[in-house]
C-alpha positions in Angstrom: 109.3 54.5 119.1 110.7 57.8 117.6 113.8 57.6 119.7 114.5 53.9 119.3 114.0 54.1 115.5 116.1 57.3 115.5 113.5 58.9 113.2 114.7 61.8 111.1 112.9 64.1 108.6 114.6 62.3 105.6 113.4 58.8 106.7 111.0 56.6 104.8 109.2 54.4 107.4 107.3 51.2 106.7 104.7 50.5 109.3 103.7 46.8 109.1 100.4 45.7 110.6 99.5 49.4 111.0 95.9 48.8 111.9 93.7 51.9 111.6 96.7 54.2 111.0 96.4 56.2 114.2 100.0 55.5 115.3 101.2 55.9 111.7 99.7 59.4 111.6 101.6 60.4 114.8 104.9 59.1 113.5 104.5 60.5 110.0 105.3 64.0 111.5 108.9 62.9 112.1 109.8 61.4 108.7 109.7 62.2 105.0 107.2 59.5 104.1 105.4 56.7 105.9 103.7 53.7 104.3 101.4 51.5 106.3 100.4 47.9 105.5 97.7 45.8 107.2 95.7 42.7 106.3 92.3 44.2 107.4 90.5 45.9 104.6 88.2 47.6 107.1 91.2 49.0 109.1 93.0 50.2 106.0 89.7 51.9 104.9 89.6 53.7 108.2 93.3 54.7 107.9 92.8 56.0 104.4 89.7 58.0 105.3 91.2 59.6 108.4 94.9 59.9 107.8 96.0 59.4 104.2 98.0 62.2 102.6 100.8 62.6 100.1 103.2 61.9 103.0 101.2 59.0 104.5 99.9 56.1 102.4 98.3 52.7 103.1 98.0 49.3 101.5 95.8 46.4 102.3 97.9 43.2 102.2 99.4 40.4 104.3 102.6 41.8 105.7 104.8 38.8 104.6 103.2 38.9 101.1 103.9 42.6 100.9 107.5 42.2 102.0 108.1 39.5 99.4 106.5 41.4 96.5 107.0 45.1 97.0 108.6 46.5 93.9 110.8 49.2 95.5 112.0 47.8 98.8 115.1 50.2 98.7 112.8 53.2 99.3 112.4 52.3 102.9 115.2 52.8 105.5 113.3 52.1 108.8 110.5 49.6 109.7 108.0 49.4 112.5 105.7 46.7 113.7 104.0 47.7 116.9 101.7 45.3 118.9 101.1 42.8 116.1 104.2 40.7 115.7 102.8 38.1 118.1 100.0 37.3 115.6 102.5 36.0 113.0 103.0 32.2 112.9 106.5 31.0 113.6 107.1 30.5 109.9 105.7 33.9 109.0 107.7 35.6 111.8 110.9 34.1 110.5 110.1 35.0 106.9 109.1 38.5 108.0 112.6 39.1 109.6 114.4 37.3 106.8 112.7 39.3 104.0 113.4 42.7 105.6 117.0 41.8 106.1 117.5 40.4 102.6 115.2 42.5 100.3 115.2 45.8 102.2 118.9 46.6 102.0 118.6 50.3 103.0 116.7 49.4 106.2 119.1 50.2 109.1 116.6 49.8 112.0 113.5 47.7 112.7 111.5 48.4 115.8 109.1 45.6 117.1 107.1 46.8 120.0 104.9 45.5 122.7 106.0 41.9 122.6 104.6 39.6 125.3 107.2 37.7 127.3 106.3 34.0 128.0 108.6 34.0 131.0 106.4 36.7 132.6 103.0 35.3 131.8 102.2 35.0 135.5 102.4 38.8 135.9 99.5 39.1 133.4 97.5 36.0 134.0 96.9 36.3 137.7 93.7 34.2 138.1 94.0 31.7 135.4 96.9 30.9 133.2 96.2 29.5 129.7 97.9 26.4 128.6 101.3 26.8 126.9 99.7 25.5 123.7 97.4 28.6 123.7 100.4 30.9 124.4 102.4 29.6 121.4 99.5 29.9 118.9 99.3 32.9 116.7 95.6 32.5 116.0 94.4 33.0 119.6 93.2 36.4 120.7 96.5 36.9 122.7 98.9 35.7 120.0 102.3 34.0 120.5 104.1 34.8 123.7 107.9 34.4 123.1 110.7 34.6 125.6 113.4 37.2 124.9 115.8 34.4 124.1 113.4 32.8 121.7 113.0 36.1 119.9 116.7 36.8 119.8 117.2 33.4 118.3 114.9 33.9 115.3 116.1 37.5 114.7 119.8 36.5 114.8 119.0 33.6 112.5 117.7 36.1 110.0 120.9 38.1 110.3 120.0 40.9 112.7 121.8 42.4 115.7 119.2 42.4 118.5 118.7 45.0 121.3 115.9 44.1 123.8 114.6 46.7 126.1 111.9 46.7 128.7 109.0 49.0 128.2 108.8 52.2 130.3 107.3 51.6 133.7 104.4 53.9 133.1 103.1 51.8 130.2 100.2 49.6 131.5 101.8 46.3 130.3 105.4 47.1 131.1 105.7 44.3 133.6 105.3 41.5 131.1 106.1 43.1 127.6 109.3 44.1 125.9 110.5 46.0 122.8 113.1 45.0 120.3 115.3 47.1 118.1 117.0 45.2 115.2 120.1 46.6 113.4 122.2 45.3 110.5 125.5 43.6 111.3 
């Protein structure tokens, strides 16, 4: 994540769907400031109790709502969403990507990690494969599985240049998940 985002000590990173803040705390060492946002009041409470500092702050909010209303979007120059993008509905995913592109003009890179690939579902579901309707629903416990080409389509539609990469082989889910780096045109 650090390498793909090209994190530097002057960066202000926005971590969307940050959960309990554990990953945020690790990444905050490599940037000037990091702000995490998550919908779960419980997880944000855990993040604040365990990791909050003058360098690392957290907000409880829906990520799309936050992106649409944050007062100073130009503070941020990099964005992360790790392991949670698949829980956004199709409309929310499109709006998420559009809002960052349009409102966060200083953001040069967006890293979306740990995305499940619909074309590789058989590598994960070896005994029983859920129906496609379950795999394209953001409210299921496994979220939306998108093919690389589906993801590229929605990201390009929002204005982004898309670079898809396969997860490192030592990662437990590398055979059916991918990462995406978005850059401005």
